[in-house]
N, C-alpha and C positions, 0 to 999 in steps of 0.2 A: 514249257511256255505255251500258252493257249492263244496265240495270235497269228494272223496271216495264214501262211501255208501250213503252219503247225496246229491250227485250230482243231483238226480232226483228232489230234492226240488226246485232247481232253475227253472225248467220247470213249476212247479206249481206256484211259485212266479211270474214269468214273465207272465204267462197266466192271472192271476188275476189282476196284475198291468195293463196290456194292456186293459183289459175290465173294468178298473176302479172299481174293486170290492175289498172289504177289505179282509185282510188276518190276521189271528191270529197266531203269531209265538210263539212257546213254546221253551224256551231256558234254558239251564242248569243254575240253580240258584247260588247265591253267599252266601246265608245264611246258607244252609245245603247242600253242594255240593253233588250231587248224590241222594238227598232226596227231596229237593224242586226245583221247576221249575218256571221260570219267564214267565208270560204271557205278551206278547208284541203286542199290537194292531198295525198292519202294520209295525212291526219290530222296533217300536219306544221305546227307553228307557224312559218310562214315568210312573208316578204314576197313579194307578187306582182309588185312592180316597185320600182325604186329611183330616187333622184334626183328625186323629184317636188316640185312647187311646193306652196305652202300652199293652193291653190285648193280642193281637195276637202275638206281639213281644215276650212277656214272654212265651206264649204258645209254640212258636218255640224255646225257649231257646236262644234267640239272646241277647247277652250282649254288652254293650258299655263300652270299657275300657277308662280310663282317658287318655287325651292327654299327650304324653311324649315330652320332650325337649332334648333328648339324641340321640345318634347315629351319625355316621360320614358320611357314604356314601349315595348317592342318587341312588335309583333303578329305572331303566326304564323297566317297565314290559310290554312286547309286547303281541299282540294278532295275530290272523291269518289274513293274508292279503287277503285270499280267502273267508272271511266272508262278508256278506252284510253290516255289521257295518263298514267295511273299504271302502266301495264303494265311489269313488270320491276322494280318498286320493292318495298321491304319492306312489311310490314304498316304501315298508317298510324300506329298507336299507337307502333310501334317507331321509325318515322321521326321522329315528334314527340319522343319521349324522347331519341333520339340528337341531334336538332337542338338541343334545350334544353341538353344537356350541352355541345355545341360552342359555343353562344353564351355560356354561363356561364364559359367559359375566357377570355373577352375582355372581359366587362362584368358589372357587378352591377345593371344596370337590370332593373326588373320585366318579366316575360314574360307576355303575355296570349295564350292560344290561342283562336282563333276558328274553331269547326267549320263545315263547309259546312252550310247550313240544311236540306238534305235528306239528310244522311248522319250516321248515329249513330256518334259517337266512343266507343270503348271506354275502359277504365281506363288511366290513365297512371301511371307510376312516379315521374316527376319532378314536383316541386312547381311549380305555376303557377296563374294565374287562368284560368278558362274564361269566355269572353264569348259570350253567345247573340246571334246576328244578329237585328236587329229589322226586320221587313218594313215597307217604306214604303207608306203608305196611298195608294190611287188609282194604283198602278203595277202593271205586270205583272212579277211575279217579281223585284222589285228590293228590295235590302236596304241598310242604312245603312253600308256599307263606306266610301263617299265621305266622310261626316261623321266617321267614326272615324279615318281615316288623317290627317286634317288636324291632329290633336292627338297624333300618334304620332312617336316618334323615327325608327323604321324599321319596315319590313314585310318579313316573310319569307314566301315563297310559291314552290312548286316550279316550276309552269309554267302557271298558269291566270290568269284575268282580274284578280284583286285586285292583282297586281303592276303591271299596266297602269294601273289606277285610281290606285294609290299614286303612281306616277311622274308621271302627269299632274297630280296635286294637290300635287306638290312634296315628297313623302315618299320618301326613299331606300329602294330595294328590294334585297333579297338573294334571288337566284333560282337555279334549276337551269339547266344548260346548254341545255335544250330550250325555255326560256321565250322568247316573242317579245319580252320586255322586256330580254333579255340586253345589247343594245348600250348601254343607258342605266342598267344596274343593277350590283350588286356580286355577286361570287362567293365572296369570302373573308371569313369572319366575323372575322378578325383586324382588319378595317377597320371593325368595327361602331361604334367611337367616332369614327371619322373617315371616313365613307363617301364614295364618289365621287358627285359631283353634276354630271354632264356636260351639255353642251348637248343638248337633246332635240328641237330643231326638225325636223331632217331625219328623225329616227326617227318623230316624230308625223305628219309629212307622208306618209311611206311607209305608216305604219300605217293611215291613212285609206283607202288603196287596197286594204286587205284586207277591209274590212267594207262591206256593202251592205244596202239596205232590201229588203223583199220585192218591192216594185214594180220596183226596179232589177233584181233577179235575174230577175223574170218577163220583163223586156225583154232579158235577156241581158247586162246590164252586169256586168262583173267576171268573168263565166264564161269569156270568151276568155282573159283573163290567167291564171286558175286552170288551165284546160285546157292551156295552153301549158306550164305547169310540170310537167305529168304526161306530156308527150310523150316 
């Protein structure tokens, strides 16, 4: 993210990219927001290891809720356009308008756009409901996305944490190719009325090895895996 107090990070990123040197990005996690942090080699949404057992997932208290087949609306959960994960994509408002048009080709379900809580969304040309995220009391930087997706038919998100949250809570997700939720999500809006609901066990087990607490990172846990990905 290249905004506000994090703006100096862009200079570090550019310097290392220009010298063809790897960068380990530490991003806020989706499993225990404010507690776990995702280690991303060269800012890539990728798994650090595969074929893991459920031990670490259970250690973090990460549950997998059953897929549900209820809900009426489709939520488009947005992310910050000034994040490196949005690099190379069109203006956020254009992406939203285009996405709404594509969804409406396959369903007449109501569409709810949920902006990122710290990014101002400009004017849209497509008709939709705008939902303001509600901050959860007594939490660090956490909002009500978990409770929202439980009553939603499907969630659309390019490549940030809301897709992970939706899938773990049993809500089908439609994502971009760079999302870490790709293995258990949908890519084609023609399936919006009959989305894939695959087994998520192995995906969740492996995902738990991408996020670490501050104490674990201070002890070097997870770093060896991440650094090996950058060799």
